[in-house]
SELUMTI-485773 format. One record per atom (N, C-alpha, C): x, y, z. Coordinates in pm, whole numbers, plus 50000, padded with zeros to 5 digits. Each point is the difference from the previous one (the first is absolute). Example, Ala and Ser with C-alpha at 12.3 -4.5 7.8 and 13.67 -1.06 7.14 Angstrom:
<atoms>
513194943150780
499115011950000
500905012050000
499655010549928
500825011950006
499235010950073
</atoms>
This chain:
<atoms>
500844988250000
499165011850000
500885012450000
499565010349934
500735012649993
499355010050095
500795006550081
499495010550088
500115013349926
498915007549997
499985012549924
501055009850049
500275000350127
500945009650055
501454996849975
500304988549940
501394996149982
500605005149870
499205005949912
500505003949869
500435014549990
499275008850059
500285014349987
499315007350113
500455011850031
499295007750103
498675005149946
498924993950044
498675003949956
499245006450114
499075008749966
499085005250101
499124988450045
499455001250119
499254988850058
498834995749912
499255009449944
498874996349913
500474992649875
501095004649941
500544993349881
500474985950033
500684998550113
500484986850043
498844990650025
498945005250060
498824991850027
499334995549871
499825009249906
499394996449872
500844989649926
501305001850002
500874990449932
499974986450068
500024999950132
499954987250073
498704992549970
498895007249996
498714993749968
500014994749857
500525007949908
500064995749860
500834987249985
501144999650070
500854988149995
499284988150062
499385002350113
499304989250072
498854994349916
499295008849928
498884995649917
500454994049868
501265002049965
500534994449877
499525007349875
499825013250010
499565007649883
501085000049892
499585002749878
500935000349887
500575013949975
499225010350036
500465013649974
499515009550109
500705011150012
499695010150101
499905013649933
498945007250031
499785013449945
500465010250104
500915008849961
500485010450090
500485012149922
499925011550063
500505012349940
501395003550053
500454993150103
501275003350066
501134990849957
501185005749985
501164992549952
500504989550099
500065003350128
500564990650098
499224986850006
498675000550016
499284987250002
500054992849866
500045007549889
500094993649869
501324992649985
501105006350041
501304993549993
500064987750090
499455001350119
500024988950096
499134988549950
498835003149946
499124989649946
500674992849883
500655007549913
500694993849887
501124990950049
500705004350102
501064991750059
499434987150060
498775000750049
499344988250058
499374991349892
500105004249872
499494991849891
498615003649952
499455011150048
498685004349955
500135009549882
499084999049907
499935009749891
499375012650059
500525011549965
499465012450054
499405008649889
498925006750034
499335009249911
500025013750065
500375010149924
500045013750051
499315009349902
498695001650015
499285008949909
500435014450019
500085007149892
500435014050007
499115008549918
</atoms>
């Protein structure tokens, strides 16, 4: 299992969202912020960043 806090310094809400996404086994994560997107990609999740 991957702990969300072990990849990058994330704010608590971002770490929580990432941990839940990992736990649920989602395929992709939608975020507007670079830090959670980078961390999610490192954890193997596809990231979407609408602009």
